[in-house]
N, C-alpha and C positions, 0 to 999 in steps of 0.2 A: 345419289347416294352418299358420295364421298361425302356430303355436308351432314348427311345423319350420323353416318359414323365419327367425325368430327366431334357432334355435339354429343355423342353418348360419350365418347373418350374424354371430354372435358366436364361433364357431368359427373362422370364415376371418379372423376381425379379431384372434383370440387367435394364432393359429398364425402370423400375416405377422408378428405384435411379435413373438412369440419368436426368430423368423429374420431380424428385421430387412427384411423385405422387403416393407414398405408401401406405397412408390412402387410395387412390381410389383400390388399389388394394386390400387391407385388406378388406374394404367394399365388393369388385366383389367376393370375395375369401368365404364370408362369405354369402353372397347372393346366390352362385351360390350352396353352400352346402345346403340351406334352401331349393332351388327350386328343388334341387336333390331329399331331404329326401323326399317333399311332390309327387314327380313325381313319388315317389318306392312305396309310400304306395297307391298313387291312383291304378299304376300299378299293385300291389298284388292283389287288388281285382278284378279288371277286369279278368285279369288271371287266377286266381282262378276259377271265374264262366266258362271261355270256357275252363280250364282242365278238369273243371268238368263234364260237358257235352261232352266233348269228350270222356272220362272213361266212362260213360252213356253208349254212343256210341261203345265203346271198348266192355262194359261187356254183351250188348247188341248183340255182334256176329259182328257187323258193319264190324272192322279191319279182321274179317278174311276172311267173302263173299267179303269184297273187293280184299284180296288175293287170294281167288280161282278163282277170275276173271283174274284175274292178271298173275296166273301162267303159263297158256300157252303163253300170249306173252315174257314171262320170258324166258320160256325153248325154244321159237326161236330165242330169241335175244341171250341167253346162250346158240349155238350150243353145244358147245365142251362139254358141262355138262350132263351128261346121265338125262334123263327124269325122274328117279324115286329117281334120289338123293337128300337126306334132305336139302342141299343146295337152291335147286329150293324154298323148302318150306319156308326157313328163309328168303330168299330175297325178297319172296311176299309178307310176313308179316313185313318185314323191310319195305320198299316200301308204302305198303298202312298205316304202323306208320306213317309215313315221310307225303303222301301225306293229313293226317286227324289231324298233328300239333301236335299228339304224340310225341313227341321228345323222351324225358323220355323212353318211350319203344319201341322205335325204335334203340337204341343204344346198348343194350342188346342182340337185335336180329340182328343187323349186325355184333357186333361182333360173336356170333355166326356162323353167315352165313361164316365169311371169317378162319373162323376154319374149316368148312366141306368144303370149297373149297379147305383149303390148304391140306386135303386128298388127291385130285386129281393132287397135287405138283408134278412134275417128282424132279424139284428143290428147298428144302426147301428153299434154299435161296435166291430167286428171284420170283417175283409177277409172275402167269401167266396172262394170257391176260382177262381169265372170271374175275380173283381179281379184276384187272385194270379197266376192265368195271362196275364192281358193285361199285367199290370208286367212278366212275363220276356218275355213276347213282344215287348214295347215297348222293352224293354231290352237286348235280344240284338238286337234290331232287324238283318233282313238287309238287306245293302246292296249295291244292283246297281250304283250309281257312286259309290264313297268322296270326294266332290270337295273334301274339306276335307284328305285327305292327298294325292290328285293335287296340288291349288294347293302345300300343302307342298313335296313333292318337286321340283316344277315350280319356286318360289323359291330353292330348295338347289342349282339348278342339275342337276337330274336330266336326264340325254339322254332317260329316258322314263318319264316320271313317271304314263304311264295304265298301265303294265306292274302295278299294285296292284291291278285293279281284279276280277283272275281267285282270287289269293290272298284278297284281302277276301273276297268272295262268298263261298269255299266255307269260308272262317274264320267268319263271321258264319250261313252257312249250319247248320253243324254247331255252333255255338254256341247258336242257335235249337232246332233238333232233340233238345240234351240238357236245356236249361231245358225244354223242355215236357214230356217223359219225366219228369224229375225232379220238378215240377210236378205232373203227373199221378199220379206213385207217391204223391208225400206227399199228395195231397188224397185215398188210397184210404185211408189210414192211419187206423185211429179210433183217435182222441187219448183218447175216454172210456174204453181199455183199459189205457191208462198208468198208473193210479193202481192197480189192480188187480195189474198186470206187476209195480209197483216193491214193492209189499205182499208178493208171493212171492216174491220175490228176498231 
């Protein structure tokens, strides 16, 4: 990404120099910096409000209640993980924290879940099907309340910043289902047959 940004800056300077519009480039850079600072300040306030509300909900036990509801579903989804294994609890807490927009709380829970799943791994140098599936679920992350997007829309002057909740919930739900189906399908493939198939071709 650093290389891409450098390339964009170089192209901007070169094109401005060719067109003789270096003053416009400088003015645009200053205006962009000013707008970025204003957006960051307004975004910080809105995010602080949402994160505060989520922290209160977390302290009230909402995350753990949601995790207790998700645990039976995860136990069926991760059928190769023993039902009494601690990894299921960590995964349930991670998924519930992500659903509530508590990304900072979800990250250490996800790392702990991976460490616990690693204890079931017969080959520590390769990821198990359960680890891959958990990564898919964690990455797609069904969002009940997309706080960051709402905050960005509010900071940009949207008259109804929360209108994105429904589409975001639908999009993340679909992406999670597709990811789970793909992970399960690939897990059923017998990769040991690939060399023989290649030899037959």
